[in-house]
KOLZAGU-131695 format. One record per residue (C-alpha): residue number from 0; residue in one letter; x, y, z. Coordinates in nm, 2 decimals, decimal comma. Layout:
BEGIN
{site NUM "A" {X Y Z}}
...
//
This chain:
BEGIN
{site 0 "M" {3,55 6,60 -4,30}}
{site 1 "Y" {3,42 6,30 -4,50}}
{site 2 "K" {3,52 5,96 -4,36}}
{site 3 "V" {3,62 5,69 -4,61}}
{site 4 "D" {3,51 5,34 -4,51}}
{site 5 "L" {3,84 5,15 -4,50}}
{site 6 "M" {3,69 4,83 -4,38}}
{site 7 "R" {3,43 4,74 -4,64}}
{site 8 "V" {3,64 4,43 -4,70}}
{site 9 "P" {3,80 4,26 -4,39}}
{site 10 "L" {4,16 4,38 -4,36}}
{site 11 "L" {4,30 4,03 -4,34}}
{site 12 "A" {4,13 3,95 -4,68}}
{site 13 "L" {4,34 4,21 -4,87}}
{site 14 "G" {4,65 3,99 -4,89}}
{site 15 "E" {4,59 3,85 -5,24}}
{site 16 "A" {4,49 4,19 -5,39}}
{site 17 "R" {4,80 4,35 -5,23}}
{site 18 "Q" {5,03 4,09 -5,38}}
{site 19 "V" {4,87 4,12 -5,73}}
{site 20 "A" {4,89 4,50 -5,72}}
{site 21 "H" {5,25 4,48 -5,60}}
{site 22 "W" {5,35 4,26 -5,89}}
{site 23 "A" {5,15 4,47 -6,13}}
{site 24 "L" {5,35 4,77 -6,02}}
{site 25 "Q" {5,67 4,60 -6,12}}
{site 26 "I" {5,57 4,66 -6,49}}
{site 27 "P" {5,57 5,04 -6,48}}
{site 28 "T" {5,87 5,02 -6,25}}
{site 29 "A" {6,06 4,85 -6,52}}
{site 30 "V" {5,97 5,13 -6,76}}
{site 31 "A" {6,06 5,40 -6,52}}
{site 32 "S" {6,39 5,24 -6,43}}
{site 33 "R" {6,49 5,24 -6,80}}
{site 34 "L" {6,34 5,57 -6,92}}
{site 35 "I" {6,42 5,80 -6,62}}
{site 36 "E" {6,77 5,92 -6,53}}
{site 37 "V" {6,90 5,69 -6,25}}
{site 38 "Q" {6,92 5,84 -5,90}}
{site 39 "A" {7,16 5,71 -5,64}}
{site 40 "D" {6,88 5,65 -5,39}}
{site 41 "D" {6,66 5,48 -5,65}}
{site 42 "S" {6,40 5,76 -5,62}}
{site 43 "H" {6,36 5,77 -6,00}}
{site 44 "S" {6,16 5,44 -5,96}}
{site 45 "N" {5,91 5,56 -5,71}}
{site 46 "F" {5,55 5,67 -5,78}}
{site 47 "G" {5,31 5,95 -5,68}}
{site 48 "W" {4,95 5,91 -5,60}}
{site 49 "S" {4,69 6,04 -5,85}}
{site 50 "A" {4,31 6,05 -5,84}}
{site 51 "L" {4,30 5,93 -6,20}}
{site 52 "G" {4,05 5,65 -6,25}}
{site 53 "G" {3,95 5,64 -5,89}}
{site 54 "G" {4,31 5,59 -5,77}}
{site 55 "A" {4,64 5,54 -5,96}}
{site 56 "L" {5,01 5,54 -5,91}}
{site 57 "L" {5,21 5,76 -6,16}}
{site 58 "S" {5,58 5,77 -6,23}}
{site 59 "H" {5,80 6,07 -6,27}}
{site 60 "G" {5,82 6,21 -6,62}}
{site 61 "L" {5,99 5,97 -6,87}}
{site 62 "A" {6,25 6,23 -6,95}}
{site 63 "T" {6,47 6,03 -7,17}}
{site 64 "V" {6,19 5,99 -7,43}}
{site 65 "D" {5,94 6,26 -7,34}}
{site 66 "A" {5,92 6,44 -7,00}}
{site 67 "E" {5,55 6,49 -7,04}}
{site 68 "L" {5,48 6,12 -7,05}}
{site 69 "R" {5,43 5,92 -6,74}}
{site 70 "V" {5,35 5,55 -6,68}}
{site 71 "G" {5,14 5,42 -6,40}}
{site 72 "L" {4,90 5,17 -6,25}}
{site 73 "S" {4,53 5,21 -6,20}}
{site 74 "F" {4,38 5,00 -5,92}}
{site 75 "Y" {4,03 4,93 -6,05}}
{site 76 "P" {4,02 4,81 -6,31}}
{site 77 "L" {4,37 4,70 -6,27}}
{site 78 "E" {4,55 4,84 -6,58}}
{site 79 "L" {4,86 5,01 -6,69}}
{site 80 "L" {4,83 5,38 -6,78}}
{site 81 "V" {5,03 5,61 -7,01}}
{site 82 "T" {4,96 5,97 -6,94}}
{site 83 "R" {5,05 6,31 -7,09}}
{site 84 "R" {4,98 6,63 -6,89}}
{site 85 "E" {4,75 6,45 -6,65}}
{site 86 "A" {4,54 6,30 -6,93}}
{site 87 "V" {4,54 5,92 -7,00}}
{site 88 "V" {4,66 5,86 -7,36}}
{site 89 "A" {4,68 5,48 -7,35}}
{site 90 "T" {4,59 5,18 -7,13}}
{site 91 "V" {4,68 4,81 -7,10}}
{site 92 "A" {4,42 4,60 -6,92}}
{site 93 "L" {4,60 4,34 -6,71}}
{site 94 "E" {4,32 4,09 -6,69}}
{site 95 "G" {4,43 3,77 -6,87}}
{site 96 "E" {4,79 3,90 -6,93}}
{site 97 "T" {5,11 3,77 -6,80}}
{site 98 "L" {5,39 3,99 -6,67}}
{site 99 "S" {5,60 3,95 -6,98}}
{site 100 "G" {5,30 4,00 -7,21}}
{site 101 "A" {5,20 4,32 -7,03}}
{site 102 "L" {5,56 4,45 -7,05}}
{site 103 "R" {5,55 4,41 -7,43}}
{site 104 "L" {5,21 4,58 -7,46}}
{site 105 "C" {5,33 4,87 -7,24}}
{site 106 "R" {5,63 4,91 -7,46}}
{site 107 "D" {5,41 4,92 -7,77}}
{site 108 "R" {5,18 5,19 -7,62}}
{site 109 "L" {5,48 5,40 -7,52}}
{site 110 "E" {5,63 5,38 -7,87}}
{site 111 "R" {5,30 5,50 -8,01}}
{site 112 "A" {5,27 5,78 -7,76}}
{site 113 "S" {5,63 5,90 -7,80}}
{site 114 "G" {5,67 5,84 -8,17}}
{site 115 "G" {6,01 5,66 -8,13}}
{site 116 "A" {6,15 5,31 -8,08}}
{site 117 "I" {6,21 5,20 -7,72}}
{site 118 "A" {6,43 4,91 -7,61}}
{site 119 "A" {6,27 4,61 -7,43}}
{site 120 "F" {6,21 4,64 -7,06}}
{site 121 "E" {6,32 4,40 -6,79}}
{site 122 "L" {6,17 4,36 -6,44}}
{site 123 "R" {6,39 4,48 -6,16}}
{site 124 "D" {6,55 4,22 -5,93}}
{site 125 "Y" {6,38 4,34 -5,61}}
{site 126 "E" {6,31 4,08 -5,35}}
{site 127 "M" {5,94 4,02 -5,39}}
{site 128 "P" {5,68 3,80 -5,22}}
{site 129 "P" {5,64 3,47 -5,41}}
{site 130 "H" {5,34 3,46 -5,64}}
{site 131 "P" {5,23 3,25 -5,94}}
{site 132 "L" {5,25 3,57 -6,15}}
{site 133 "F" {5,63 3,54 -6,14}}
{site 134 "E" {5,60 3,19 -6,28}}
{site 135 "G" {5,40 3,30 -6,58}}
{site 136 "S" {5,04 3,29 -6,45}}
{site 137 "Q" {4,79 3,54 -6,59}}
{site 138 "F" {4,63 3,83 -6,40}}
{site 139 "A" {4,28 3,75 -6,27}}
{site 140 "S" {4,22 4,09 -6,10}}
{site 141 "S" {3,85 4,10 -6,19}}
{site 142 "Q" {3,79 3,87 -5,90}}
{site 143 "L" {3,95 4,13 -5,67}}
{site 144 "R" {3,78 4,45 -5,76}}
{site 145 "A" {3,64 4,53 -5,42}}
{site 146 "E" {3,98 4,45 -5,25}}
{site 147 "L" {4,17 4,66 -5,50}}
{site 148 "A" {3,93 4,95 -5,46}}
{site 149 "Q" {3,98 4,93 -5,09}}
{site 150 "L" {4,36 4,93 -5,12}}
{site 151 "A" {4,32 5,24 -5,34}}
{site 152 "D" {4,12 5,41 -5,06}}
{site 153 "W" {4,39 5,33 -4,81}}
{site 154 "F" {4,66 5,49 -5,03}}
{site 155 "G" {4,44 5,79 -5,11}}
{site 156 "T" {4,34 5,86 -4,75}}
{site 157 "F" {4,70 5,86 -4,63}}
{site 158 "H" {4,83 6,05 -4,93}}
{site 159 "R" {4,61 6,33 -4,80}}
{site 160 "C" {4,72 6,28 -4,44}}
{site 161 "F" {5,09 6,28 -4,53}}
{site 162 "A" {5,06 6,58 -4,76}}
{site 163 "R" {4,92 6,78 -4,46}}
{site 164 "L" {5,20 6,64 -4,24}}
{site 165 "T" {5,48 6,75 -4,48}}
{site 166 "E" {5,31 7,09 -4,53}}
{site 167 "R" {5,31 7,15 -4,15}}
{site 168 "L" {5,66 7,03 -4,10}}
{site 169 "R" {5,79 7,27 -4,37}}
{site 170 "L" {5,65 7,56 -4,17}}
{site 171 "L" {5,92 7,49 -3,91}}
{site 172 "E" {6,18 7,68 -4,12}}
{site 173 "R" {6,39 7,77 -3,82}}
{site 174 "L" {6,46 7,40 -3,75}}
{site 175 "D" {6,59 7,36 -4,11}}
{site 176 "L" {6,42 7,03 -4,17}}
{site 177 "E" {6,45 6,85 -4,50}}
{site 178 "V" {6,11 6,70 -4,57}}
{site 179 "A" {6,06 6,45 -4,85}}
{site 180 "D" {5,71 6,39 -4,98}}
{site 181 "A" {5,55 6,05 -4,94}}
{site 182 "R" {5,59 5,84 -5,25}}
{site 183 "I" {5,51 5,48 -5,33}}
{site 184 "W" {5,82 5,27 -5,34}}
{site 185 "P" {5,79 4,96 -5,57}}
{site 186 "H" {6,02 4,73 -5,37}}
{site 187 "H" {5,83 4,75 -5,04}}
{site 188 "F" {5,50 4,88 -5,19}}
{site 189 "D" {5,46 5,14 -4,92}}
{site 190 "L" {5,37 5,50 -4,93}}
{site 191 "G" {5,67 5,65 -4,75}}
{site 192 "G" {5,84 5,98 -4,68}}
{site 193 "L" {6,13 6,10 -4,48}}
{site 194 "V" {6,22 6,39 -4,25}}
{site 195 "T" {6,59 6,47 -4,20}}
{site 196 "L" {6,66 6,68 -3,90}}
{site 197 "S" {6,90 6,97 -3,87}}
{site 198 "R" {7,19 6,99 -3,63}}
{site 199 "G" {7,02 7,26 -3,43}}
{site 200 "L" {6,91 7,17 -3,07}}
{site 201 "T" {6,54 7,16 -2,98}}
{site 202 "Q" {6,43 7,24 -2,62}}
{site 203 "G" {6,41 6,87 -2,56}}
{site 204 "E" {6,77 6,82 -2,65}}
{site 205 "R" {6,88 7,10 -2,43}}
{site 206 "R" {6,72 6,90 -2,15}}
{site 207 "G" {6,94 6,61 -2,24}}
{site 208 "E" {6,69 6,41 -2,44}}
{site 209 "R" {6,81 6,22 -2,75}}
{site 210 "R" {6,64 6,25 -3,08}}
{site 211 "P" {6,68 6,07 -3,41}}
{site 212 "S" {6,86 6,22 -3,71}}
{site 213 "Q" {6,58 6,10 -3,94}}
{site 214 "L" {6,21 6,02 -3,91}}
{site 215 "G" {6,06 5,79 -4,18}}
{site 216 "F" {5,68 5,79 -4,20}}
{site 217 "G" {5,44 5,60 -4,42}}
{site 218 "L" {5,16 5,35 -4,49}}
{site 219 "S" {5,22 4,99 -4,56}}
{site 220 "P" {4,92 4,81 -4,72}}
{site 221 "G" {5,04 4,50 -4,52}}
{site 222 "D" {5,34 4,27 -4,55}}
{site 223 "G" {5,49 3,95 -4,43}}
{site 224 "L" {5,53 4,10 -4,08}}
{site 225 "I" {5,19 4,26 -4,03}}
{site 226 "D" {4,92 4,11 -4,24}}
{site 227 "Q" {4,70 4,43 -4,26}}
{site 228 "P" {4,75 4,79 -4,35}}
{site 229 "Y" {4,94 4,99 -4,09}}
{site 230 "V" {5,09 5,34 -4,04}}
{site 231 "Y" {5,44 5,38 -3,92}}
{site 232 "V" {5,68 5,64 -3,80}}
{site 233 "N" {6,03 5,51 -3,78}}
{site 234 "P" {6,31 5,70 -3,60}}
{site 235 "Y" {6,67 5,65 -3,71}}
{site 236 "P" {6,86 5,56 -3,51}}
{site 237 "G" {6,58 5,38 -3,32}}
{site 238 "P" {6,54 5,29 -2,96}}
{site 239 "P" {6,74 5,23 -2,74}}
{site 240 "E" {6,98 5,47 -2,92}}
{site 241 "T" {6,70 5,72 -2,95}}
{site 242 "E" {6,46 5,75 -2,66}}
{site 243 "P" {6,10 5,65 -2,73}}
{site 244 "W" {5,83 5,92 -2,68}}
{site 245 "E" {5,47 5,92 -2,57}}
{site 246 "L" {5,23 5,80 -2,84}}
{site 247 "P" {4,86 5,88 -2,89}}
{site 248 "D" {4,60 5,62 -2,79}}
{site 249 "G" {4,59 5,32 -3,03}}
{site 250 "W" {4,96 5,35 -3,13}}
{site 251 "H" {5,23 5,11 -3,01}}
{site 252 "W" {5,60 5,06 -3,04}}
{site 253 "Q" {5,69 4,79 -3,28}}
{site 254 "N" {6,02 4,61 -3,20}}
{site 255 "D" {5,98 4,29 -3,41}}
{site 256 "G" {6,13 4,33 -3,76}}
{site 257 "F" {6,18 4,70 -3,73}}
{site 258 "S" {6,17 4,97 -3,46}}
{site 259 "G" {5,90 5,23 -3,49}}
{site 260 "A" {5,57 5,37 -3,38}}
{site 261 "V" {5,28 5,18 -3,54}}
{site 262 "L" {4,91 5,23 -3,58}}
{site 263 "L" {4,73 4,92 -3,70}}
{site 264 "G" {4,48 4,95 -3,98}}
{site 265 "E" {4,21 4,79 -3,76}}
{site 266 "V" {4,25 5,09 -3,53}}
{site 267 "A" {4,31 5,36 -3,80}}
{site 268 "A" {4,00 5,26 -3,99}}
{site 269 "D" {3,78 5,36 -3,70}}
{site 270 "L" {3,93 5,71 -3,69}}
{site 271 "D" {3,81 6,02 -3,87}}
{site 272 "E" {4,07 6,16 -4,11}}
{site 273 "L" {4,10 6,47 -3,91}}
{site 274 "V" {4,20 6,26 -3,60}}
{site 275 "L" {4,45 6,07 -3,81}}
{site 276 "R" {4,61 6,39 -3,93}}
{site 277 "R" {4,64 6,52 -3,57}}
{site 278 "Q" {4,78 6,19 -3,45}}
{site 279 "L" {5,04 6,19 -3,72}}
{site 280 "L" {5,15 6,54 -3,63}}
{site 281 "A" {5,17 6,45 -3,27}}
{site 282 "V" {5,38 6,14 -3,33}}
{site 283 "A" {5,62 6,34 -3,56}}
{site 284 "A" {5,64 6,62 -3,31}}
{site 285 "G" {5,73 6,37 -3,04}}
{site 286 "G" {6,01 6,24 -3,26}}
{site 287 "L" {6,14 6,59 -3,33}}
{site 288 "R" {6,12 6,66 -2,95}}
{site 289 "L" {5,90 6,97 -3,01}}
{site 290 "D" {5,74 7,13 -2,71}}
{site 291 "G" {5,39 7,28 -2,69}}
{site 292 "P" {5,48 7,63 -2,79}}
{site 293 "E" {5,68 7,50 -3,09}}
{site 294 "I" {5,38 7,30 -3,21}}
{site 295 "E" {5,15 7,60 -3,18}}
{site 296 "A" {5,41 7,80 -3,37}}
{site 297 "A" {5,37 7,56 -3,67}}
{site 298 "Y" {5,01 7,67 -3,71}}
{site 299 "W" {4,89 7,31 -3,68}}
{site 300 "D" {4,52 7,41 -3,71}}
{site 301 "E" {4,35 7,11 -3,88}}
{site 302 "S" {4,00 7,27 -3,88}}
{site 303 "V" {4,04 7,37 -4,24}}
{site 304 "G" {4,13 7,15 -4,54}}
//
């Protein structure tokens, strides 16, 4: 399996690119929040990963104006996208634009693509990391092309890993798991998914072990707590209510800021994608309290794909 170099740029040097991309994503988020039917869990505002332009985030279909239209963000060059049926029909280059200016241009492109008038967009009131862009500064992303390209590689790599994870978990039909695909959430800027467990007992529970009712999993490109990309698997409820389980080499239990199993980017970057997939499956299986025969029954053969 081809190994993507995830450390071309030092991981601690990705912070500015991460914040710029996070703020840039607030523009298509504003569009999605107005033009997609609101969901109680805010899932209408999340984004899927696409290989368009070397790596992009795309919204759900903008059903209130045209369900075939989507809006998104390409990482390099950093630009807004309007797509129809997987084809790009309009772009807005962010270099030299302000947030407010980019919002107006995005509205203009969407009106042309949909053929109808669209009301003005407003940024969501998410709690965001402070940045000059919020004060009216212009995007200067051309200086961050290498960093943005590397962020795209992190999201792309773990999009593939999480897609395989969810595929394997859905094979465990007898456990009646509800498995949500990993999506990019604009408030935390993480690629995260969720497994909700059934009420049925696993062999581990029959031995008296406690397991969580949900397992969150995802990739953060870094944040105020851990200033580098990291992978997480979060049980809910977490320890001590839920007993920790054995983790693969390189993983550790994070208890500062949140409770969960964490693989730091500096460790993950040295691992082949096949190894990353197997480790994610092992960590999820530990949280689900699955035994060896149960894992084998899920056909977790990573030799193909």
